[in-house]
Every structure is written in structure tokens, then in C-alpha cells.
N, C-alpha and C positions, 0 to 999 in steps of 0.2 A: 315380609311384606308389611309396609306401614298399615296400621289399622285404618278403617274407613274414616275419612275426614268429612264430617257433615257440617256444612256452613251455610247459614241463611244469607242470601245476597239481595240487593236491591236491583231491580230492573230499570227504575226510573221511566217506565213505559208511559207513553202518552195515550195508549189505546186501552185504558182501564187498568184495574189493579188485580186482575185474576192471578191466582197463585199458579206458578209453573215450577216444575222440578226438572233439573238438568242433571245428567250423569256423565261423568268423564273418568278416564283412567289413563295412566302412562308414566312419563318420565319422572324420575326422582330428582334429577338435576335442578329443575325450576321449582320444586315444591315449596321451599321457603318463600319465594316471590309470589307464587300463586296463592299461598295462604294469606299473605298480607293483602294482596289485591282483593280477595274475597271478603276479608274483614272490613276493609275500607269501603268497598262497594255496598256492603250491607247497610251502611249509614244512610243511603239514599232512600230506598223503600224496600222493606223486608218481604217482598211478595214473590221472590224467586229463591228457590233452594237449589244449590249445587252440591252434588256428592262427587268428590274427586278421590280416586284411589291412586296412591303413588306406588305403582307396581312394576315400573320399568317401561322403557319405550316399546320393547317388543310386545309385551302384554297389552299395552294401550292400543297399538296398531291392530292387533288381532281382535280385540273387543270392538273397535270402531268398525272394522270390516264386517264383523258379524252382526253389527247394528244392535249390540247389547248396551252401548253407551252412545251419548249424543255427540261427544267430541273425544278426540285422543290427544295425547301430548307426547312429543318425541324430540330428540335432539338431532336426528338425522332424517333425511327424506324417506318416504315410503318407497321401497323398491318395487319394481314391476312384478317380480315374482311374489311378493307379499300381497299385492293387489290384484292378483289374476282373476278374482271373482267379482271385481268392481269395474264398471265401465270406464274406459279411458276418460280422464278429465273430471271424474266424479268427485275426487278428493282435492281439497284446497289446503295448502300449507300457509299458515299465517305466522311469520316470525314475531316473537313477543319480546325478546331481550337477548343479550349476549352474556353467556356464562363462561366460567373458567374451570377446567379440570386441573386439580392440584395433585402433584406427587407428594405424598406425605410419608412419614416414617416414624419409628420409635427408637430413638437412640438417646437413652438417658445420659444427661451430662453434656450433650452437644448444645452449645449456647448460641451458635450462629447458624443461619440457613445453609443447608447442604447445597453444594453446586453439583449439577449433573449435566454432562454432555448428552446429546441425543444418542450417540453411539454407546455410551456406558449404560444408559437407560434401557436401550434395546438389548444390550448384553445381559443385563439383570433379568429381564423378563423372558429372555431366551434360555435362561439357566446357565449361561456361560460365565457371567461374573457372579461369584457365589459367596464372597466374603466382603465385609465392609471395609477392610484395609487393603482391598485389591488395588493394584497400581493404577487402573483406570479412574478410580475414585480419589486416590491420594494425590494424583498429579494435578487435579483442578481444585483441590482443597488444601493448599499449602498451610502449614502451621497448625493444622487440626489433627489431633491424635484419634484417628478413626479406629474403632475397636476391632480386634481379631475375633470376629463374631460372624456366624452364618447369616446370610441374608434370607429372610422369610418372606417370599413373594405372596401378596394377596391380590386377588382379582375378583371381578364380579362373576357370579354363578348364573345370573339370569340374563335374559336378553336385554341389552342395555345400550342406550344412546351414549352414555358416558364411556362405555367400552368402545363403541364405534369411533368416538372422537379420539380416544387414546390410541387405539390400534391404527387409525388412519394416520396419525402423526408418526408412529413408529414405522409404518410402511413407507412413509414419505422420506424418512431419513436413513432407513436401514434396508439395503438390498436383501440381506439375509432374512429379516423379518418379513419383507414383502413376499419373498419366495416361499418361505416355510410356513407362515402363519396367515398373512393377509390382513384384511380389515373387515369389520362389520359388527353388528350388535352381539353376535355369537361367533367366537373363534375358538379354535382348538389351542388352548394355552399350553405352551411347552413345559411350564413348571408352575409351582405354587398351589395355593388353596383358594377355593371359591367362597364368596360370601354374598348374601342376597341384598341387593340394594346399596345405595350410598350409605345407608344406616349400618348395614352389616359390615361393610368394609371399614367404616369408621370405628366400629366396636373392636375389630381386630387390631387396628392400628393403635388403639388406646391400651390394649391389654397385652400385646405380644412384643417383647423386647427383640429388636432386630428386624421388625416387620417393615415392609415397604408396600405401598399400594396407591391407588388413585381414587379420588373422590371430588365432589364439587366444592368450590371455594366456600360457599355459605356454610356447608357442613363442617369444613375445616375450621372456620372462624368460630362457629357456635361451640365446637368441642375443644378449642384450644390446640388444634393439631399444628405441628410445624409444617412449613411449605418450602419445598426445594425451589432454588432458582434454576431455571433451564436455559441453556445456551440457545439463542434464537438464530435465525438465518443470517442476521447481520453480524453474528459472532459475539454478542453481548449476553451476559447472564441476567435474566430478568425474572423477578418474582411475580406471582399472580396478583392482580389488582384490577378494579374496574377501569382505571386509566390505561393499563397495559392491554386490556381486552379491547378497549376502544381503538387503541393504536393498531391492533391486529386487523380491525375492520376497515381501516382507512385504505382506500384504493381497491378494495375487493368488491366487485360488482356482483349482484345477485342475478341469477338466471331468470327466465320468464316464469319458472315454477317457484321463484323466491328462495332458491337454495344457492349458497356460496360457501365453499370451504375456506377456513381461515388458517389451515395447516400450512406452515411455511410462509406466513405473511412477511413482507420485506422490510417493514418499518423497524428502525433500530430500537424503538421503545416497545415493540410488540412482544406480548407473552405468547409463546407458540402453541399453547394448548387451550385456545379460546374457540368458542363456536356459538353460532346462533341456536336458539331453542324455539320450538314451534308448537302451536296448537293446530290440530288437523280437524276439519269439519267436512261434511258433505256439501257440495256446491248447491244442491237443491234439496232442502229440508222437506220432510213429509208433513210434520205438525206445524201449523202456522204460528202458534204461540211459542213453541220452543224455538223455531227458526228465527223469529224476531228477537226474542229474549237473548239468544246466543249471539246474534250479530250485534246487538246493542252492547253487550258485555265486551265483546272483542273490540269494538270501537273505543270504549272507555279505556281498555287496557293499552291500546296503541297510543292514547293521548294522555289523559290524566294519570293512568297507571305508571307511566314511565318515570314519574318523579320519585317513586319508591325504590327504583332499581339500585342506585349507588349505595344507599344505606344498607342494603342487604347483600352487597358484594357482587352485584350484577352490573352490566353496563346498559344504558338506554340505547334504543335503536337509532342509528343515524337518520337524519331527516329524509334522505333519499329513500331509505328503506321504508320509513313510515308512509311516504307517498305511494310506493309500490304496494304496500299492504292495504292502504285505503282503497286502492283500485280493486284489489281482490275482494274486499268486503262489499264494495258496491256491486260486485258480480254475483254475490250470494242470492239465492232464490228460495221462495217457498211455493212449491207447486207452480213454478214458472214465473212468479211475480217477485219483485225486489223484496228481500228480507229486511233491508235497512231503510227505515222510514226517513222521509226527507228532513224532518226536524232534527234527527240525530246527526246526519251528515252536515248540517248547517251550524251545529254548535261549535264555538271557538275552542281551541285547545287550552 
């Protein structure tokens, strides 16, 4: 688990300069972006402190439902079974950006990106494709001398939105995976070793020759990890990038709960392992100061915060999604009254 990240933020509140502390926990996938946002937001007025623990989507959801944090972070929507102790409609999902899950590996000497078909990737994580020079890999990597080396599978050991994105993709492309494993933040992995957080998977990929695993694009970039090119629905091999994630979001409409799966996006330029990431809050906050401060930060993230996405390997929200998220923020309440003050909503982007 990443150690506690304590960051002072600015509220920019027009209703005084009282100090407010907000506490959140959840997804590791958006952590690099959220760290940047909080640092930039701090420049406004340092009267709000936000404590965010990058512990995985599952942990963030559990803590939010238990009300031990003020907001959660997840890469997949909260399931009804997870929220059985919460009244229907009490939780609001706010999309914040689009991230990409990277398939990475450690093959010393390989100078070009490895190409992987969905079928071969599913075979590897099912434990059926076990060596790097297997025919399924050699066929789509002509001219590359893949080593006669065992494949060491690495997966997340914690409840993870990154795992949910990855397993959802495998379930969409592989009937065998769908029937034997399925999808979700926690699945029964057929093979491999577990590591905690994107950080733990990254560490294994850096140190273990022949390893293959999945992590978030920003972690791969920061740590110099190679990224495989995946065959998308249109039959093209595409590597992860903010542009390819944006292409995946084109034409995919979000539901009324602001969720939409990007697995199997039809665009020729789409990277197939892209997904929205979310902050989750209670629709009706109990504490007036916290409720307003959190709503104002979310408004900033939807607008000014989007300009930091691409430089950190995320994609900004499409305009139509920003409009949907704005409507959700206007629906937030503090003891029944609007949490978002009028002057915030009136500010230009």
C-alpha cells in the first residue's frame, strides 16, 4: 500500500477561509493525476487539507461505505452487492479522466514493442501459453527472436479497478476466460503471483526476467517499462497513449449513472484497454464545510484540472461527459441544500 499522501489544497471558497480536512482512499490507477491536481489546487488557498490513500478501488469503496472517508476513488462502478448498506441513489460517480491499462513485460534485449492478440493474452493469463517462444506469440512478432523462457505471470493481489478493467477485456474477447474466470476487482486467477497495487506489479516487472503483468500507463512511463501493442476490435495493433484512449471513448455513451465500458471500442485508432476512472461521493453530505469544499474541488477537476491529463498519460474527459458530470455536481446536497455555490458554477472553464 502506498504510504499516506498528505497534501494541502486550496478551496478558493467564497464563504470564508476556515480550514477543512477531507479524507479519501481508493484507486491506484489515477494516483499520479490526483497528486498533480492536489499540488496545483494548493496554489489557490491552502485552507483545505486532503488526505488520499492509494489502496486500490476495493478498499476505497469499502471505506466510503463505512463513512471513514469523505470520498472514494474507483475505476469501475460500485456494485449493488457492495453498496447493500447504502440507500439506493446515495452514491454519485463522477468521471474524472480516462486512463489506460498497460500490458508490460521484462524481456531483456527486446528492442521493439511486443505485439499481443487478445487470444494470446488470455491464454497467457489462463496458464495455457507458458513460454515466450510459443507459436501464438511468434506468429504476430515475425523477425523477433523471442526467448525460450518461461512466462512469469504477475497480477494484482488486492481488490483493484485495474484488475476489473483487465479482466473485463479478457472476458469480452475470450469465451474460456469468461466462463472460467469472469471479471471484477477480485477474480480467482488461474496462474501467476500476486502483487499489491500498481506499485507492486511494477516492482515485479522491473526485477523478474520473463515476467508479464498489467499496470497503469503513468506507472509504466515513470518507471520506463515496455508497453505491448494490443490487437483491437478493428484488427490493428495499437499501443497505449492518451490519443488512443480518447479514440476508445469516441462514440461510447455513458449511462445515467455516468458509467460506460470502453472494452471493445470500435475505432481503428482505439487502444482496447482504456477506461474511465471515477471519484465517488455521497449525494447528500452531512458536514456543510466538507460538502461544499469537496464539490468545489470536483468542479475544478472537471474544468481546470483537465489540462494536466495528457502530460501525465491520461486523456481528458470528452465535452459531453463534462456536461453530464456537471449536472451530477449540481445535484450534490448538504443536508438537502445545494453543495455547489452559484459563483462556482458561473466560473468559465
